N, C-alpha and C positions, 0 to 999 in steps of 0.2 A: 141396246139394238137388239139385241137376240134374249133381253130377260124373257119376255112373255113364251117365247118360241122355247126356250132350255125348261120354263117351269111346265109347259103344255106337254112336252116330249117326258120329262122327267116325273112329273105328279100326275098326270092325266091316263085313264086308259078307256076303251071302248067308246060310247059315244060321247064323252067329256071330251076327248082329245082331237083336238081341230089340225095340228098339223101332221101330214101325211107324207114320210121323207121317202124317196125313190132313188135307186142308184141312177147315175148320171145317163147310162145307155139308156135308161127306159125314158127317158125325156127328148133324148134323139129321137127316137123312133115317134114320139107323141108330135113332137116340131115337125119332122119330114111328113109325116101322115097327114098333118094340118095345111101342107104345101109351104111351109118356111124352109128358108135357106140359111145356113149359118154366116153371119157377118166377120169378117177377118180383123181382128184386134191385136195380132201378133207384135207389129212395131211398137206401139205406145206402151204396151206393158211392158217390153224389154227395156226400152228407155227408162220406165219408172224403176225397175230392178238395177239397172246400172247405174243409175243417180243414186240411189239409196244405200248401194252394196249389197253384196250377195253371199254372205258368210254363212253358208250351208243352205240358202235358198235358192231354188231356180224357178224359172217357168219352162212347160214341157206345153208344146202345141200339139194337137193331134187333129186339125184342120177345121174341127166343130167346137173347139174349145181350148180355153187356156187353163192349165192345171197349176198354181202355185203349190210348189213340194219344198220339203226340208229334207235336203238330200234327194234321196230315190223316192220317198214318202209323199204321196199326193195329199194335200192338207184342205184345198178347195177348189172347186172346180168352177171356170167364169164362163160364160158363153153369152153371144147376143145374135137375134134371129132377125132376118129380114122377109117381106112376105114377097 
């Protein structure tokens, strides 16, 4: 799933590089500026973590996203936006 993306980030520079990662806070500014509002996903995500066990994993909710964390360290941010 991430193979091409990883190669792009690790092996490519300049014009050859296609992936341009930005911090999540910057994406919030982009979405809000384009007229989008965050969709709330909290209940479903919490049910998934509870169902599969949470040894060290947790989900943090900041009202515009869910962050999957290992203890207190964010690993991945997930969001959904509506117009």
